[in-house]
N, C-alpha and C positions, 0 to 999 in steps of 0.2 A: 504494500500500500504506500502511495506517495506521501511525502510529508504534509502536503496540503490536505489530502483526503483524510489522513490521520488526524490532523489538527481540526478539521471541520467536524469529524466524528466526536472528538473530545469536547469541542465547543457545544455541539448539539446535546451531548450527554450532560454536561455541566448545567446548561440552561434548562434542560428538561427536569433534571433531578434536584436542582437547588434554586433558591431565590437569589438571583444576582441582580444588583441594582445599578451597577455602573461598570465602565470599561476597566477602571483601575482594579476593581475587585476581581473581574474576570481574568485580567492579565496576571494578577498575583496567583490565582488558582492554576493557571496554565504554567507559570514558572515553577510552582510547587510540584507540578507533574513533569517537570524538566522539559517543557516545551518552550523553546525560545522564539519569541515573536515581538515585533515592534508595535507600538501603539497604532501607527499608520496601517500596518498590515492587519491588525486586529479590527480596525474600523472597516477596512475593505472586506474582511471575512464576514463580519456581521451584516454588512450590506448585501453581500453575495448570498448569504444564507437566509436573507429576508427576515432578520431578527427585528422585533419591535419591542417597545416598552409598553407594558400593560399594567393596570393596577391589580394588586393582589387583594386578598380578602380584607386586609387592614388599610388599604388605600395607598400603599407604597408602590411606586412603579418599579417593575422588574422586567428583565429580558424574557421573551418567549418567542418561539418560532411562529411565524405567521400562519394563517390558515392554509396556505399552499403546502406547508410542511406538516402541520398538525391540524387534524380536523376539528371542527366544533363538535360539541356534544351531539350525538346523533340519536339518542334515546331519551325520551322524557321521563320524569320521575314516576309517572303513574303506570308505566309499562313494566311488566315483570320479565326480567331477564335472568336466567340462571347459568352457572358455569360449573361443570364437574370435570374431574380429571381421571385419567387412567394412564399410568406411566408418563410418557412425554407427550400425551395427547390431551387436549381439552375439548369439551363440547359445550357450545353455547346454545341454549334453547331460548327462542324468542317468539313473538307473534308471527303468524303466517305472513309471508311477503317481506319480512325485515332482514332475513339472513343474508341475502346477496349484498345489500347495502352495508351491513356491518362487516362482512368479509372484505368488501372493496375498501372500506376505510382502514381496516387492519392492515391489509396488504399494501396500502399506499401511505402508511404512516411508519416512521421509524420506531420500531420496538426492539429493545435489546434482547428480548426474551422469546420472540416469535419468528419462526422461519417462514410460515405461510399458512394459508387457509384453504378449505374447500367448503362451498356453501350449497345448501339445499334451499327449501322454501322457508323453513322455520328453525333450521339447525346449521351451525357453523362448526366445522372441525378445525381445530387449531393444532399445529405442530410446533411444539416448544423446542427451543435450542437446548443443547446439552448443558448440564450444570446450572440450570435455572430452577428456581423454586416455584411452586404453585402460587405462593404469596406474591412473588415478584411479577408473575404474569397477570394476576388479578389486579394488582396495583396499577400496572401499565394500562390495562384495559379500561380502568376507571377514568382515564383521560377522555375516552370517547363514550363510555357507557358508565356514568357515575353510579347508577343504581344496581350494578351487577352484584348478585349475591348479598343484597342488603335486606 
């Protein structure tokens, strides 16, 4: 993997997993991970990755990937969505007609824990990456399905 691709992946991971509010904070985290980058390069990277600042639950502005990289929530709170696991496979059960959209969003979103999906009408089969926990998969899926298994 090229340095730029690797750096982009690390930036995506940091922004997705943590609440980072400015470039200095992000730059320090990259340096802590032994990734050498200038402020100018980081600015270009953020622009190229389409990173925006959005308010968090307490009103502080933090970096997030834009909608082209991270989907908006696709399931409303009144819809029941369940997730069960067997080995490295997960099965999402939803309302009829929703599975294809959910699978599309999962496949077109960067998830550290999911290799891919297969969808039916009301069922999505998820293939987990090796060495991922079920809890990690569930937490990542909550980015697009906040009410999964609640």
